C-alpha positions in Angstrom: 0.0 0.1 0.0 1.5 3.7 -0.6 2.5 5.1 2.8 0.3 7.7 3.9 0.9 12.1 3.6 -0.9 15.1 4.6 -3.2 15.1 2.4 -4.3 11.9 4.0 -4.4 13.1 7.3 -6.4 16.8 5.0 -8.7 14.2 3.6 -9.0 12.2 7.4 -10.1 15.1 9.6 -11.7 17.1 7.6 -9.2 20.3 7.1 -7.1 21.7 4.6 -3.5 20.3 3.4 -1.9 23.8 4.8 -3.2 23.2 8.1 -1.8 20.7 8.3 1.5 21.5 6.7 1.1 25.1 9.5 1.1 21.7 12.4 3.9 19.6 11.3 6.2 22.9 10.3 4.7 25.2 14.3 3.8 27.9 11.8 2.2 30.9 13.2 -2.3 30.5 11.7 -3.3 27.3 13.9 -4.3 27.5 17.2 -2.2 24.3 19.4 -5.4 22.5 19.9 -6.1 21.5 16.2 -2.1 20.9 15.9 -2.9 18.3 18.2 -5.1 17.2 16.5 -2.7 16.5 13.5 -0.4 14.9 15.7 -2.0 12.3 17.3 -3.9 11.6 13.2 -0.4 11.6 11.7 0.4 9.1 14.3 -2.6 6.5 14.1 -2.1 6.9 10.2 1.4 5.7 10.2 2.6 9.4 8.5 6.3 10.0 7.8 8.2 12.8 5.5 10.1 12.3 3.4 13.1 13.6 4.8 15.2 14.4 2.0 12.7 15.5 0.0 12.0 18.3 2.4 16.1 19.8 2.7 15.9 20.1 -1.2 13.1 22.2 -0.8 15.1 24.2 2.3 17.7 24.6 -0.8 20.4 24.8 2.3 22.8 22.7 3.5 22.6 22.0 7.6 25.5 22.7 9.9 25.4 20.3 13.2 28.3 20.9 15.7 29.9 18.2 17.9 31.6 18.3 20.8 33.0 14.5 22.9 36.3 13.9 24.7 39.1 12.3 23.3 39.8 10.2 25.7 38.9 7.3 26.2 40.1 7.5 22.8 38.6 3.4 22.2 35.1 4.5 23.0 34.3 8.6 21.3 36.7 7.2 18.3 33.6 4.4 17.9 31.0 7.5 18.6 31.8 9.7 15.5 31.6 6.9 13.0 28.2 6.8 14.1 27.4 9.9 13.3 29.5 10.4 9.6 27.6 6.6 8.8 24.0 8.5 9.8 25.3 11.2 7.4 26.5 9.5 5.1 23.9 7.7 4.3 21.1 10.4 4.8 20.6 11.0 1.0 19.7 14.0 -0.3 20.8 16.2 2.8 23.4 18.3 2.7 25.3 18.4 5.5 28.8 20.4 7.0 29.4 18.3 10.2 32.0 20.5 12.2 33.7 18.3 15.5 35.0 20.1 18.5 37.5 18.0 20.6 37.8 18.8 24.8 40.6 16.5 26.7 37.9 14.5 28.7 34.3 14.5 30.2 33.9 17.1 32.4 37.0 18.9 31.6 36.9 21.5 28.8 33.7 21.0 27.4 32.1 24.6 28.8 34.7 26.6 27.6 34.8 24.9 24.3 31.5 25.3 24.1 32.0 29.1 25.4 35.0 29.8 22.4 32.1 29.1 19.5 29.7 31.1 21.5 29.2 33.3 17.9 29.2 30.2 16.3 25.7 29.7 13.3 25.0 25.7 13.9 21.3 24.6 12.9 21.9 21.6 15.6 24.4 20.5 17.9 25.3 16.8 19.4 27.4 17.0 22.7 28.8 14.3 25.3 28.1 16.7 28.2 29.8 16.2 31.2 28.6 18.0 34.9 25.2 19.1 34.4 25.4 21.8 36.3 28.9 22.7 35.0 27.1 22.2 31.8 23.2 23.6 32.0 23.5 26.6 31.7 25.5 26.3 28.2 23.0 23.9 27.7 19.8 26.0 28.3 21.7 29.1 26.0 21.8 27.0 22.9 18.4 26.2 23.1 17.5 29.9 23.9 19.3 30.9 20.6 16.7 28.3 18.5 19.7 26.0 17.9 18.0 22.4 19.5 21.2 20.2 21.2 20.7 16.4 21.1 22.9 14.8 24.4 24.3 11.7 23.3 26.2 9.1 26.5 25.1 11.3 28.7 22.4 13.5 29.9 21.4 16.7 31.7 17.6 15.9 31.9 16.9 20.4 33.0 18.8 21.8 30.7 16.3 22.4 27.5 18.4 20.2 25.4 16.0 18.1 22.7 16.5 14.3 23.5 19.2 12.1 24.5 20.0 9.0 23.6 22.7 6.7 26.5 22.4 3.6 26.8 20.6 2.8 29.7 23.3 3.3 32.6 20.9 2.2 35.5 20.2 -1.6 34.2 24.4 -1.8 33.1 25.3 -1.5 36.7 22.1 -3.9 38.1 24.0 -5.9 35.3 27.4 -6.2 36.4 25.9 -6.7 40.2 23.7 -9.8 39.2 26.4 -11.3 37.1 29.1 -10.8 40.2 26.4 -12.2 43.2 26.2 -15.1 40.6 29.6 -17.1 40.5 30.9 -15.5 44.6 28.7 -16.6 47.2 31.2 -16.0 49.6 31.7 -12.9 51.4 34.0 -10.6 49.7 34.2 -7.6 49.0 33.8 -5.9 45.3 35.7 -2.2 44.1 34.7 -0.3 40.9 36.4 2.0 39.3 35.2 4.9 37.6 34.8 7.7 35.7 33.1 11.1 37.3 30.9 10.2 39.5 29.3 14.2 38.2 28.8 12.5 35.5 25.0 11.1 35.4 25.3 8.5 32.8 29.2 7.7 35.5 26.5 7.5 38.3 23.7 6.3 37.2 25.4 2.8 36.8 26.8 2.5 39.8 23.6 3.5 41.5 22.8 0.7 39.8 25.0 -2.0 40.4 24.8 -0.9 45.0 20.9 -1.2 44.6 21.3 -5.2 42.8 23.9 -6.0 45.0 22.6 -5.2 48.1 19.8 -6.7 46.8 20.9 -9.6 45.1 24.1 -10.3 46.8 23.8 -9.0 50.7 27.6 -11.3 51.6 29.7 -9.1 49.5 30.8 -5.8 50.6 31.3 -2.6 48.1 33.8 -0.6 48.7 34.1 3.2 48.2 33.7 4.0 44.6 37.4 4.9 42.9 36.9 7.6 40.4 39.5 7.7 37.3 39.0 11.0 35.6 39.1 8.8 31.9 42.7 9.5 33.2 45.0 5.8 32.2 47.7 6.2 34.4 45.0 7.3 37.5 43.1 4.8 36.6 45.7 2.1 37.0 47.5 4.3 40.0 44.4 3.6 41.7 44.4 -0.3 40.5 47.7 -0.8 42.4 46.4 0.6 45.4 43.6 -1.2 46.1 45.2 -5.1 45.4 48.2 -4.4 47.7 45.6 -3.1 51.0 45.6 -6.2 53.4 42.1 -6.8 52.1 42.3 -6.6 48.1 39.1 -6.3 46.8 37.8 -10.1 45.5 36.3 -8.4 42.6 36.4 -5.2 40.5 33.8 -3.7 38.2 35.6 -0.7 35.2 31.8 0.5 34.5 33.5 2.8 31.6 35.6 1.8 28.8 39.3 2.9 31.0 39.6 -0.9 31.9 43.1 -1.8 30.0 45.1 0.4 33.1 43.4 -1.6 36.1 43.7 -4.8 33.6 47.3 -4.3 33.6 47.5 -3.9 36.9 46.0 -6.7 37.8 48.5 -8.8 35.8 51.6 -7.2 38.1 50.3 -8.2 40.9 50.5 -12.3 39.1 46.5 -11.4 40.4 44.2 -11.5 37.6 42.6 -14.8 36.9 42.3 -14.9 40.9 40.1 -10.8 41.4 37.1 -11.0 39.2 36.6 -8.6 37.1 33.7 -7.4 34.7 35.1 -4.2 31.7 32.4 -2.1 30.7 32.0 -1.9 26.0 34.4 -3.6 23.8 37.6 -3.0 21.8 40.3 -5.0 20.6 42.7 -5.0 23.2 40.1 -6.5 25.7 39.0 -9.2 23.8 42.3 -11.7 24.2 41.1 -11.1 28.4 37.5 -12.1 27.4 38.6 -14.9 25.1 41.3 -16.5 27.7 38.7 -15.9 30.3 40.4 -13.5 32.8 37.8 -11.1 32.1 34.1 -12.1 33.3 32.5 -9.8 31.0 32.5 -6.3 29.5 28.9 -4.4 28.9 29.1 -2.9 25.8 27.3 0.2 25.2 27.0 0.0 21.9 28.9 3.6 21.0 28.5 3.8 17.2 24.5 3.4 17.8 24.5 6.1 19.9 26.4 8.4 17.5 24.2 7.1 14.3 21.3 7.8 15.7 21.5 10.6 17.8 22.6 11.9 14.2 19.4 10.9 12.5 17.2 12.0 16.0 18.8 15.5 15.2 18.0 15.4 11.3 14.8 14.4 11.5 13.4 17.0 13.7 15.3 20.1 11.6 13.5 18.4 9.1 10.3 17.9 10.4 9.9 19.6 12.7 8.8 17.2 14.8 9.7 16.4 18.6 11.4 13.1 19.0 11.0 11.5 22.7 13.5 13.2 24.4 14.9 10.6 26.7 16.0 6.9 24.2 17.8 4.6 26.3 20.2 1.2 24.5 20.2 -1.9 26.5 23.7 -3.3 26.7 24.6 -5.9 24.9 26.6 -8.7 27.9 29.1 -9.4 26.2 31.1 -13.1 27.4 33.7 -15.5 25.7 30.9 -17.4 24.7 29.2 -15.1 22.4 32.3 -12.2 21.7 32.9 -13.3 18.0 29.1 -11.9 17.6 30.1 -8.4 18.6 34.0 -8.6 16.8 32.7 -8.8 13.4 32.8 -5.4 12.1 36.4 -3.8 12.5 37.0 -0.6 10.4 41.0 0.3 9.6 41.3 1.2 13.3 41.0 -0.9 15.3 36.9 0.4 16.2 33.6 -2.3 16.6 31.1 -1.0 15.1 28.8 -3.8 16.2 
């Protein structure tokens, strides 16, 4: 059957095509009740706007600002690759991707946004750090009419258009459940995270602590260690944990900064004895999972996050419709038995695109 168009919506509601067009694109001359009726009917009929045709009608290039951290590169490079893939497959759209980089989460993000205050972007993708610090800058963009999509983490009360990320609370809860199933004796667990001021990191820890208390009350949890997404810091902190008189029986690394922790375990000859659950997937981590020295890794699907984020933004810019404000992806559990399913597609830099 032919997909429904604006003529079908107009006919079903007994209104003009011009009224339907005004409803979709937020133009004046239509009251809110009529606009709501149009959008509801469009959803009922399964209407999908022709993005390419709409873009050609606009007859202009879209300029998108993309603000992602440099560290940890194994995660954020894949995020960028997903954005580029979405741009390259958007047939009929003229898009300029303007990439901006800052050192790491909650370091340099606000400063680079301020430096770009006079840039004329049609939309912005950003990986936000501390909501309290970056929130005012995101509200400023929204007030200038620049829609913002948060990627990988969120700033809920910032007037951003939408956010796309893995379900962090669930990621932490899964890690706790895995530990509860393999560690039947009393013991201590440690968590190594990035910045607890970042919502994504805080939510993982919250999910981990809550599910651990529910499923494994015999396991105690040490205070979280913040590695600030710096490999040297994570390595030093892991060594300090492992050299304690009462070292942890298990470690949950809730960011992609896991290789320095694994090297510390190797140096102390505890790799394979201390149970480890990591986050994400990249070439250096694969041998540890294949040999069973890492119990599991919770894959956040950065390529999919980046691709989906740009698609959400472009759809809004072209069609004028508002997306769901929050979209959460299910984390994938990578084990020795299924790692081959995740390692099929690797680009020339060794980034996993699954």
